[in-house]
C-alpha positions as CSV (number, residue, x, y, z in Angstrom):
1,M,0.0,0.0,0.0
2,I,1.4,3.4,-0.9
3,N,1.7,6.1,1.7
4,L,2.6,9.7,1.6
5,D,6.1,9.4,3.1
6,D,7.1,6.7,0.5
7,V,5.7,8.8,-2.4
8,L,7.6,11.9,-1.2
9,S,10.8,9.9,-0.7
10,D,10.5,8.4,-4.2
11,W,9.7,11.7,-5.8
12,K,12.8,13.3,-4.1
13,T,15.0,11.0,-6.2
14,D,12.7,10.6,-9.2
15,S,12.4,14.3,-9.8
16,I,16.1,14.8,-10.4
17,I,17.0,15.5,-14.0
18,N,20.5,14.3,-14.8
19,Q,21.9,17.3,-16.7
20,N,24.8,15.2,-18.0
21,D,22.4,12.8,-19.7
22,L,19.3,14.7,-20.8
23,A,18.4,12.1,-23.4
24,Q,18.1,9.4,-20.7
25,S,16.2,11.8,-18.4
26,S,13.8,12.5,-21.3
27,I,13.3,8.7,-21.9
28,D,12.8,8.1,-18.2
29,T,9.9,10.5,-18.1
30,A,7.4,8.0,-19.6
31,T,8.4,5.4,-17.0
32,L,8.0,7.8,-14.1
33,H,4.7,9.1,-15.5
34,S,3.4,5.5,-15.6
35,K,4.6,4.8,-12.0
36,Y,3.0,7.9,-10.5
37,L,-0.2,7.5,-12.7
38,Q,-0.6,4.0,-11.2
39,Y,-0.1,5.5,-7.7
40,L,-2.7,8.1,-8.5
41,A,-5.3,5.6,-9.6
42,V,-4.8,3.5,-6.4
43,A,-5.1,6.7,-4.3
44,K,-8.4,7.7,-6.0
45,L,-9.8,4.2,-5.3
46,R,-8.6,4.4,-1.7
47,L,-10.3,7.7,-1.2
48,K,-13.5,6.4,-2.6
49,K,-13.4,3.4,-0.3
50,A,-12.7,5.6,2.7
51,K,-15.7,7.8,1.9
52,L,-18.0,4.8,1.5
53,Q,-16.7,3.3,4.8
54,Q,-17.4,6.6,6.5
55,K,-21.0,6.7,5.2
56,T,-21.6,3.2,6.7
57,L,-20.0,4.3,10.0
58,L,-22.1,7.5,10.1
59,Q,-25.2,5.5,9.6
60,L,-24.3,3.1,12.4
61,K,-23.4,6.0,14.7
62,W,-26.7,7.8,13.9
63,K,-28.6,4.6,15.0
64,Y,-26.3,4.3,18.1
65,Y,-26.7,7.9,19.3
66,N,-30.4,8.0,18.5
67,G,-31.2,4.8,20.4
68,K,-32.2,2.8,17.4
69,M,-29.6,0.0,17.8
70,D,-30.3,-3.1,19.8
71,Q,-28.1,-4.4,22.6
72,A,-26.6,-7.3,20.5
73,E,-25.6,-5.0,17.6
74,I,-24.0,-2.5,20.1
75,E,-22.1,-5.4,21.7
76,S,-20.9,-6.8,18.4
77,L,-19.4,-3.4,17.6
78,G,-17.8,-3.1,21.0
79,W,-19.5,0.1,21.9
80,S,-20.8,1.2,25.3
81,Y,-24.5,0.6,25.9
82,D,-25.1,4.2,26.9
83,P,-23.3,6.7,24.6
84,F,-24.2,9.6,26.8
85,D,-23.2,8.1,30.2
86,G,-26.7,8.7,31.7
87,L,-26.9,12.4,30.5
88,K,-30.1,13.7,28.8
89,V,-29.0,15.1,25.5
90,M,-31.0,17.5,23.3
91,K,-31.1,17.2,19.5
92,G,-29.2,20.4,19.2
93,E,-26.3,19.0,21.2
94,M,-25.9,15.8,19.1
95,D,-23.2,17.4,16.8
96,Y,-20.9,17.6,19.9
97,Y,-21.1,13.9,20.3
98,Y,-20.6,13.2,16.6
99,D,-17.7,15.6,16.3
100,S,-16.0,14.1,19.4
101,D,-16.5,10.5,18.5
102,I,-13.1,8.9,18.1
103,E,-14.2,6.5,15.3
104,I,-15.7,9.3,13.3
105,Q,-12.6,11.4,13.8
106,N,-10.4,8.5,12.7
107,S,-12.5,8.2,9.6
108,E,-12.2,11.9,8.8
109,E,-8.5,11.7,9.3
110,K,-8.2,8.8,6.9
111,I,-10.2,10.7,4.3
112,E,-8.0,13.8,4.7
113,Y,-4.9,11.7,4.4
114,C,-6.2,10.2,1.2
115,K,-7.1,13.6,-0.2
116,I,-3.6,15.0,0.6
117,L,-2.0,11.9,-1.0
118,L,-4.2,12.4,-4.1
119,E,-3.3,16.1,-4.4
120,T,0.4,15.3,-4.0
121,L,0.2,12.6,-6.7
122,S,-1.8,14.9,-9.0
123,E,0.9,17.6,-8.7
124,I,3.7,15.0,-9.4
125,V,1.8,13.7,-12.5
126,E,1.3,17.3,-13.7
127,T,5.0,18.1,-13.2
128,L,5.9,15.0,-15.2
129,R,3.6,16.1,-18.0
130,W,5.7,19.2,-18.4
131,R,9.1,17.6,-17.8
132,H,9.9,17.6,-21.5
133,Q,9.6,21.4,-21.4
134,T,12.0,21.6,-18.5
135,I,14.5,19.4,-20.3
136,S,14.1,21.6,-23.4
137,N,14.8,24.7,-21.4
138,I,17.9,23.2,-19.9
139,I,19.2,22.3,-23.4
140,K,18.4,25.9,-24.6
141,W,20.2,27.3,-21.6
142,K,23.3,25.1,-22.2
143,N,23.3,26.2,-25.8
144,F,23.2,29.8,-24.7
145,E,26.0,29.4,-22.2
146,A,28.1,27.7,-24.9
147,G,27.6,30.8,-27.1
148,G,25.2,29.1,-29.5
């Protein structure tokens, strides 16, 4: 499974353009594009899965907090029988419980992580799309420096 640290570490080395062998750097672009495009596709699917899992979790939590879940279901999920610890909670206060629920927070964190990974990979793929232009600019600059 890909993670952000590995992607950033890979990109740190993959992004280097060997100025002594620009032809090989240009050829390597297609391979790198393929690698990061594959990562991007996996990240998109992972984000979709995380969002779907959160929808299921939110539905279960809604049933749990609104007293619509039976004892057996609560026990199978490993949750406390009384989510409010004996307190009387008004409907307007329910958001405090949803927002402070650890499982919902973990789900939100997972979705945010997937979004950041997706954004990072999108930027990398976009950079690779224009890598030929960067290589071309290096060649033009070297020609200029050589007096050509």
